[in-house]
C-alpha positions as a Markdown table, in Angstrom:
| # | Residue | x | y | z |
|---|---|---|---|---|
| 1 | Gly | -10.3 | -5.1 | -5.7 |
| 2 | Leu | -11.9 | -8.3 | -4.9 |
| 3 | Arg | -14.1 | -8.3 | -1.9 |
| 4 | Glu | -13.7 | -10.6 | 1.1 |
| 5 | Ala | -14.9 | -10.6 | 4.7 |
| 6 | Asp | -12.8 | -8.5 | 7.1 |
| 7 | Thr | -11.3 | -10.8 | 9.5 |
| 8 | Thr | -8.2 | -10.4 | 11.7 |
| 9 | Ser | -6.1 | -12.4 | 9.2 |
| 10 | Thr | -7.3 | -10.3 | 6.3 |
| 11 | Leu | -6.5 | -7.1 | 8.2 |
| 12 | Val | -3.0 | -8.4 | 8.9 |
| 13 | Val | -2.5 | -9.3 | 5.2 |
| 14 | Lys | -3.7 | -5.9 | 4.1 |
| 15 | Ile | -1.4 | -4.1 | 6.5 |
| 16 | Val | 1.7 | -6.3 | 5.5 |
| 17 | Thr | 1.0 | -6.0 | 1.8 |
| 18 | Ser | 0.6 | -2.3 | 1.8 |
| 19 | Thr | 3.7 | -1.9 | 3.8 |
| 20 | Val | 5.6 | -4.3 | 1.4 |
| 21 | Ala | 4.4 | -2.0 | -1.5 |
| 22 | Thr | 5.0 | 1.4 | 0.2 |
| 23 | Val | 8.4 | 0.9 | 1.6 |
| 24 | Pro | 10.0 | 0.3 | -1.8 |
| 25 | Ala | 8.1 | 3.1 | -3.4 |
| 26 | Ile | 9.4 | 5.5 | -0.8 |
| 27 | Gly | 12.9 | 4.2 | -1.4 |
| 28 | Leu | 12.5 | 4.6 | -5.1 |
| 29 | Val | 11.4 | 8.2 | -4.8 |
| 30 | Ala | 14.3 | 8.9 | -2.4 |
| 31 | Ala | 16.9 | 7.4 | -4.6 |
| 32 | Val | 15.7 | 9.4 | -7.6 |
| 33 | Ala | 15.3 | 12.7 | -5.8 |
| 34 | Thr | 18.9 | 12.5 | -4.3 |
| 35 | Ala | 20.7 | 11.2 | -7.4 |
| 36 | Ser | 22.4 | 13.5 | -9.8 |
| 37 | Ala | 21.7 | 11.1 | -12.6 |
| 38 | Val | 19.1 | 8.3 | -13.0 |
| 39 | Pro | 20.4 | 5.2 | -11.4 |
| 40 | Gly | 21.2 | 2.4 | -13.9 |
| 41 | Trp | 18.7 | 0.0 | -12.5 |
| 42 | Leu | 15.9 | 2.4 | -13.3 |
| 43 | Thr | 16.7 | 2.1 | -17.0 |
| 44 | Ser | 16.9 | -1.7 | -17.0 |
| 45 | Arg | 15.1 | -3.3 | -20.0 |
| 46 | Ala | 12.5 | -4.9 | -17.6 |
| 47 | Leu | 11.5 | -1.7 | -16.0 |
| 48 | Val | 11.4 | 0.2 | -19.2 |
| 49 | Tyr | 9.2 | -2.5 | -20.7 |
| 50 | Phe | 6.7 | -2.4 | -17.8 |
| 51 | Gly | 6.8 | 1.4 | -18.0 |
| 52 | Thr | 5.9 | 1.0 | -21.7 |
| 53 | Ile | 2.9 | -1.3 | -21.1 |
| 54 | Ser | 1.9 | 0.3 | -17.7 |
| 55 | Tyr | -1.3 | 2.0 | -19.0 |
| 56 | Gly | -2.5 | -1.4 | -20.4 |
| 57 | Leu | -1.7 | -3.2 | -17.2 |
| 58 | Tyr | -3.7 | -0.5 | -15.4 |
| 59 | Leu | -6.7 | -1.1 | -17.6 |
| 60 | Trp | -6.6 | -4.8 | -18.0 |
| 61 | His | -5.6 | -6.2 | -14.6 |
| 62 | Ala | -8.8 | -5.4 | -12.8 |
| 63 | Ile | -11.0 | -6.8 | -15.5 |
| 64 | Leu | -9.0 | -10.1 | -15.7 |
| 65 | Asp | -8.8 | -10.3 | -11.8 |
| 66 | Trp | -12.5 | -9.9 | -11.6 |
| 67 | Thr | -13.3 | -12.4 | -14.4 |
| 68 | Ile | -10.9 | -15.1 | -13.1 |
| 69 | Gly | -12.0 | -14.5 | -9.6 |
| 70 | Gln | -15.6 | -15.2 | -10.6 |
| 71 | Ala | -14.5 | -18.7 | -11.7 |
| 72 | Thr | -12.0 | -19.6 | -9.0 |
| 73 | Gly | -13.3 | -17.7 | -6.0 |
| 74 | Thr | -11.8 | -14.7 | -4.4 |
| 75 | Thr | -10.4 | -16.1 | -1.1 |
| 76 | Gly | -7.9 | -18.8 | -0.2 |
| 77 | Val | -6.2 | -20.8 | -2.9 |
| 78 | Gly | -8.9 | -19.7 | -5.4 |
| 79 | Gly | -8.0 | -16.0 | -4.7 |
| 80 | Leu | -4.2 | -16.7 | -5.0 |
| 81 | Leu | -4.9 | -18.5 | -8.3 |
| 82 | Ala | -7.1 | -15.7 | -9.6 |
| 83 | Gly | -4.5 | -13.0 | -8.6 |
| 84 | Ser | -1.5 | -14.9 | -10.0 |
| 85 | Thr | -3.2 | -15.9 | -13.3 |
| 86 | Ser | -4.6 | -12.4 | -13.8 |
| 87 | Ala | -1.2 | -10.8 | -13.3 |
| 88 | Ile | 0.5 | -13.1 | -15.8 |
| 89 | Leu | -2.4 | -12.7 | -18.3 |
| 90 | Ala | -2.4 | -8.9 | -17.8 |
| 91 | Val | 1.2 | -8.6 | -19.0 |
| 92 | Gly | 0.3 | -10.5 | -22.2 |
| 93 | Val | -2.9 | -8.6 | -22.9 |
| 94 | Ala | -1.2 | -5.3 | -22.1 |
| 95 | Thr | 1.5 | -6.0 | -24.6 |
| 96 | Leu | -1.0 | -6.8 | -27.2 |
| 97 | Ser | -3.0 | -3.8 | -26.4 |
| 98 | Tyr | 0.1 | -1.6 | -26.6 |
| 99 | Arg | 1.1 | -3.1 | -29.9 |
| 100 | Phe | -2.2 | -3.2 | -31.7 |
| 101 | Ile | -4.1 | -0.3 | -30.0 |
| 102 | Glu | -1.9 | 2.3 | -28.3 |
| 103 | Thr | 0.9 | 2.4 | -30.9 |
| 104 | Pro | -1.4 | 3.0 | -34.0 |
| 105 | Phe | -3.4 | 5.5 | -32.0 |
| 106 | Leu | -0.2 | 7.4 | -31.0 |
| 107 | Gln | 1.1 | 7.4 | -34.6 |
| 108 | Arg | -2.1 | 8.9 | -35.9 |
| 109 | Arg | -2.1 | 11.4 | -33.1 |
| 110 | Asp | 0.7 | 13.2 | -34.8 |
| 111 | Arg | -1.5 | 14.0 | -37.7 |
| 112 | Phe | -3.8 | 16.1 | -35.6 |
| 113 | Thr | -1.2 | 18.1 | -33.6 |
| 114 | Pro | 0.2 | 21.4 | -35.0 |
């Protein structure tokens, strides 16, 4: 991630954001583990779409975040701008990456498997 000085406020932000990310993840695991069938919201078009482009999001978000952060700064409003912009751009770049790189590669993969 982007580096910034550790202060009391950044420590609080890190604790809050990790909790905000962790609690829903635990709820998701619990919901799937206890359900006899996959809950309908897990098959929504939006979640399926993000699952489809998730590898591209994983690859591209850090590159975009770092690049934009170099131009805008990594703390304060500049950091918020960098993170927000890179998140939006990462979805677009990951979509293009899936369409023009991953899909053709996966189609060719079938030629080499028995």
